[in-house]
C-alpha positions, -999 to +999 in steps of 0.1 A: +297-227-470+261-223-461+230-233-480+225-196-486+251-197-514+231-225-530+198-208-527+201-172-514+163-165-515+146-197-507+170-220-488+142-237-469+122-246-500+151-262-518+150-293-496+117-303-511+112-322-543+119-304-576+090-281-585+068-297-612+059-277-642+093-274-658+099-291-691+117-324-685+141-316-714+152-284-697+155-300-663+176-328-678+199-303-694+204-284-662+212-317-643+236-327-671+253-293-667+257-297-630+271-332-636+296-316-660+306-292-632+316-322-612+287-323-587+280-359-579+257-358-549+223-365-564+204-347-535+225-316-540+220-318-578+182-321-574+180-292-549+203-270-570+186-277-603+152-270-587+165-237-573+181-226-606+149-235-626+127-217-600+148-185-602+151-186-640+114-191-644+108-157-627+128-141-655+118-161-685+085-157-703+061-187-701+066-211-729+101-199-737+120-231-730+153-219-746+153-188-725+145-208-694+174-232-701+198-203-707+189-185-676+190-218-655+225-226-667+236-191-660+222-193-625+239-227-619+272-212-630+267-181-609+260-202-578+290-224-585+313-194-589+299-178-558+306-209-537+341-212-551+348-176-545+336-178-510+357-209-504+389-193-517+381-158-503+381-143-538+356-115-535+353-086-558+359-077-595+397-077-593+397-115-586+376-126-616+407-139-634+418-159-603+383-173-599+383-184-635+417-201-630+405-218-599+373-230-616+394-244-645+418-261-621+389-276-602+371-288-633+403-303-647+408-322-615+441-306-607+431-295-572+423-331-559+390-317-547+354-325-556+329-298-567+304-312-541+327-302-513+330-266-526+292-262-528+285-279-495+314-263-476+325-295-460+350-292-431+385-306-434+389-293-469+414-266-460+444-286-474+426-292-506+415-256-508+452-246-503+463-269-531+436-253-554+447-218-543+483-227-551+473-233-587+461-198-591+489-177-607+505-151-585+514-117-598+551-111-601+566-077-594+576-056-624+612-057-636+636-032-621+643-005-645+679-004-657+699+026-667+700+034-704+730+049-721+725+079-742+721+071-779+728+096-806+699+102-829+704+110-865+677+117-891+680+107-928+664+137-942+685+161-922+718+171-938+747+182-918+752+220-920+774+231-949+802+254-944 
């Protein structure tokens, strides 16, 4: 996983300190959300929250703190999903259900893998990624159609012909 997943537009500026000018309440809520996602590395949390706030600030009107918070949380979720999808090779619309299942398994701790390692793309995580991929439900083939015997059909309102 590269840093481009974390900050596709400004990867070099994310290593600096968080950009001042954001309301502390909004920044604290974004950090708390990243903590809830299971990201424990404080340097990664700081860089990721700054990148999410920076990107959200371009789309939110000045002074609209609720809009800034909503867009920042959406950006954090989008980046987390992109990193997880890239780790598990789940690209495209047809894998959204699998991605949601993998996210739930990761957040519930069933994959024995930390969210930090997904975002940072640490080496040696192949076994843990395989255990997480094993949790994703696999499609089963449809049942084999069986032969049906012919059934007589009779209608209540139809009388047998009179002779």
